[in-house]
KOLFI-503675 format. One record per residue (C-alpha): x, y, z; residue number from 0. Coordinates in Angstrom, 2 decimals, padded with zeros to 5 digits. Layout:
N
x: X; y: Y; z: Z; num: NUM
...
//
This chain:
149
x: 037.48; y: -021.10; z: 026.06; num: 0
x: 034.73; y: -020.27; z: 028.46; num: 1
x: 034.87; y: -016.59; z: 027.39; num: 2
x: 034.72; y: -017.59; z: 023.66; num: 3
x: 031.44; y: -019.56; z: 024.38; num: 4
x: 029.83; y: -016.68; z: 026.25; num: 5
x: 030.75; y: -014.30; z: 023.38; num: 6
x: 029.40; y: -016.67; z: 020.87; num: 7
x: 026.06; y: -017.29; z: 022.84; num: 8
x: 025.77; y: -013.51; z: 023.20; num: 9
x: 026.21; y: -012.96; z: 019.44; num: 10
x: 023.75; y: -015.61; z: 018.67; num: 11
x: 021.19; y: -014.15; z: 021.06; num: 12
x: 021.41; y: -010.70; z: 019.63; num: 13
x: 021.21; y: -012.17; z: 015.96; num: 14
x: 018.06; y: -014.19; z: 016.91; num: 15
x: 016.41; y: -011.24; z: 018.49; num: 16
x: 017.09; y: -008.84; z: 015.59; num: 17
x: 015.94; y: -011.42; z: 013.16; num: 18
x: 012.75; y: -012.12; z: 014.97; num: 19
x: 012.13; y: -008.29; z: 015.30; num: 20
x: 012.59; y: -007.89; z: 011.58; num: 21
x: 009.89; y: -010.49; z: 010.73; num: 22
x: 007.61; y: -009.14; z: 013.28; num: 23
x: 007.70; y: -005.57; z: 011.80; num: 24
x: 007.51; y: -006.89; z: 008.23; num: 25
x: 004.41; y: -008.92; z: 008.74; num: 26
x: 002.56; y: -006.48; z: 010.90; num: 27
x: -000.87; y: -005.88; z: 009.26; num: 28
x: -001.84; y: -003.30; z: 011.70; num: 29
x: 000.42; y: -000.44; z: 010.53; num: 30
x: -000.63; y: 001.75; z: 007.54; num: 31
x: 001.09; y: 000.56; z: 004.30; num: 32
x: 003.39; y: 003.24; z: 002.85; num: 33
x: 001.03; y: 004.05; z: -000.13; num: 34
x: -001.85; y: 004.91; z: 002.21; num: 35
x: -002.30; y: 008.25; z: 003.87; num: 36
x: -005.29; y: 009.13; z: 006.03; num: 37
x: -006.71; y: 012.32; z: 007.33; num: 38
x: -009.70; y: 013.05; z: 009.62; num: 39
x: -011.71; y: 016.20; z: 009.57; num: 40
x: -015.00; y: 017.26; z: 011.17; num: 41
x: -017.48; y: 018.85; z: 008.74; num: 42
x: -019.98; y: 021.75; z: 009.39; num: 43
x: -022.64; y: 019.36; z: 010.65; num: 44
x: -020.26; y: 017.64; z: 013.17; num: 45
x: -019.76; y: 014.49; z: 011.25; num: 46
x: -016.32; y: 012.96; z: 011.17; num: 47
x: -015.00; y: 012.38; z: 007.51; num: 48
x: -012.08; y: 010.08; z: 007.10; num: 49
x: -010.29; y: 010.76; z: 003.74; num: 50
x: -007.99; y: 007.94; z: 002.55; num: 51
x: -005.54; y: 008.46; z: -000.14; num: 52
x: -003.73; y: 005.57; z: -001.99; num: 53
x: -000.69; y: 006.68; z: -004.00; num: 54
x: 000.91; y: 004.13; z: -006.33; num: 55
x: 003.94; y: 005.38; z: -008.01; num: 56
x: 007.54; y: 004.44; z: -009.27; num: 57
x: 008.65; y: 003.75; z: -005.81; num: 58
x: 005.85; y: 001.42; z: -004.79; num: 59
x: 007.29; y: -002.04; z: -004.40; num: 60
x: 005.35; y: -005.24; z: -004.95; num: 61
x: 005.42; y: -005.90; z: -001.25; num: 62
x: 003.86; y: -002.49; z: -000.57; num: 63
x: 001.15; y: -003.15; z: -003.23; num: 64
x: 000.22; y: -006.53; z: -001.69; num: 65
x: 000.21; y: -005.03; z: 001.87; num: 66
x: -001.89; y: -002.19; z: 000.55; num: 67
x: -004.61; y: -004.45; z: -000.98; num: 68
x: -004.64; y: -006.69; z: 002.10; num: 69
x: -004.99; y: -003.69; z: 004.38; num: 70
x: -007.86; y: -002.27; z: 002.37; num: 71
x: -009.59; y: -005.65; z: 002.11; num: 72
x: -009.64; y: -005.86; z: 005.95; num: 73
x: -011.76; y: -002.66; z: 005.76; num: 74
x: -013.98; y: -004.09; z: 003.00; num: 75
x: -012.51; y: -001.84; z: 000.32; num: 76
x: -011.40; y: -003.87; z: -002.68; num: 77
x: -008.50; y: -002.72; z: -004.69; num: 78
x: -008.23; y: -005.28; z: -007.60; num: 79
x: -006.13; y: -005.48; z: -010.79; num: 80
x: -007.16; y: -007.05; z: -013.99; num: 81
x: -003.57; y: -006.88; z: -015.25; num: 82
x: -000.40; y: -005.60; z: -013.59; num: 83
x: 002.99; y: -005.49; z: -015.14; num: 84
x: 005.92; y: -005.15; z: -012.86; num: 85
x: 009.39; y: -005.08; z: -014.49; num: 86
x: 012.75; y: -003.26; z: -014.32; num: 87
x: 012.73; y: 000.41; z: -015.00; num: 88
x: 014.99; y: 000.67; z: -018.07; num: 89
x: 013.79; y: -001.40; z: -020.94; num: 90
x: 013.06; y: -004.24; z: -018.64; num: 91
x: 016.68; y: -004.99; z: -018.18; num: 92
x: 018.30; y: -002.40; z: -015.81; num: 93
x: 017.15; y: -000.58; z: -012.80; num: 94
x: 014.68; y: -001.19; z: -009.86; num: 95
x: 011.67; y: -003.30; z: -010.37; num: 96
x: 008.41; y: -001.11; z: -010.47; num: 97
x: 004.93; y: -000.93; z: -011.74; num: 98
x: 004.89; y: -000.25; z: -015.52; num: 99
x: 001.27; y: -000.80; z: -016.44; num: 100
x: -001.85; y: -001.29; z: -014.16; num: 101
x: -005.48; y: -001.97; z: -015.04; num: 102
x: -007.85; y: -002.33; z: -012.22; num: 103
x: -010.64; y: -000.84; z: -010.11; num: 104
x: -011.50; y: 000.27; z: -006.50; num: 105
x: -014.76; y: -000.83; z: -004.97; num: 106
x: -016.09; y: 000.57; z: -001.82; num: 107
x: -018.28; y: -001.26; z: 000.79; num: 108
x: -021.46; y: 000.42; z: -000.43; num: 109
x: -021.02; y: -000.82; z: -004.00; num: 110
x: -019.52; y: 002.28; z: -005.61; num: 111
x: -016.59; y: 001.50; z: -007.87; num: 112
x: -014.33; y: 003.04; z: -010.32; num: 113
x: -012.01; y: 001.46; z: -012.91; num: 114
x: -008.63; y: 002.90; z: -013.84; num: 115
x: -005.82; y: 002.17; z: -016.33; num: 116
x: -002.42; y: 003.54; z: -016.39; num: 117
x: 000.87; y: 003.00; z: -017.97; num: 118
x: 002.04; y: 001.35; z: -021.19; num: 119
x: 005.31; y: 000.97; z: -022.96; num: 120
x: 007.10; y: 003.68; z: -021.07; num: 121
x: 005.50; y: 003.41; z: -017.60; num: 122
x: 003.64; y: 006.00; z: -015.65; num: 123
x: 004.24; y: 008.54; z: -012.98; num: 124
x: 001.54; y: 007.82; z: -010.40; num: 125
x: -002.07; y: 006.66; z: -009.69; num: 126
x: -003.79; y: 008.49; z: -006.86; num: 127
x: -006.97; y: 007.15; z: -005.51; num: 128
x: -008.88; y: 009.20; z: -002.94; num: 129
x: -012.02; y: 008.09; z: -001.18; num: 130
x: -013.79; y: 009.39; z: 001.98; num: 131
x: -015.99; y: 007.79; z: 004.74; num: 132
x: -018.53; y: 009.55; z: 006.79; num: 133
x: -018.30; y: 007.77; z: 010.09; num: 134
x: -021.78; y: 008.94; z: 011.43; num: 135
x: -023.80; y: 007.20; z: 008.74; num: 136
x: -021.08; y: 004.90; z: 007.39; num: 137
x: -021.31; y: 006.30; z: 003.78; num: 138
x: -018.48; y: 006.08; z: 001.31; num: 139
x: -017.67; y: 008.15; z: -001.74; num: 140
x: -014.84; y: 008.20; z: -004.31; num: 141
x: -013.49; y: 011.64; z: -004.46; num: 142
x: -010.85; y: 011.10; z: -007.24; num: 143
x: -008.89; y: 008.68; z: -009.27; num: 144
x: -005.98; y: 010.68; z: -010.88; num: 145
x: -003.53; y: 009.07; z: -013.23; num: 146
x: -000.44; y: 011.01; z: -014.09; num: 147
x: 001.58; y: 009.60; z: -017.14; num: 148
//
């Protein structure tokens, strides 16, 4: 009987530890979201240029999209959507839920913005938004908004 209580207490302790660890990782706002890739380079004048690429494609989940928008908002970059349609992959009935249609814009801290529209009845392949920041003078520029249907 005493051994059973120890085993049960041990299993409950492990379960609680794993559950708490899962929630701590899932809600971590410090780590880069999956759709964001960053690179840093030094240009010819010695300024550091940070290039950020946001890639939204068929594998981007709703949670990844929310985390990406929140992560960018913390850096004063606004990724907003006027309309966003998320549904099942095959005729809205079967498959994994994914982004089918998106209309929105990206706005950088210095006021530069660009609108985009992707998808429709069949879906789209990807939206790739690339912008750069010069850390010396804190200037921003949108390099590219690419939509592949």
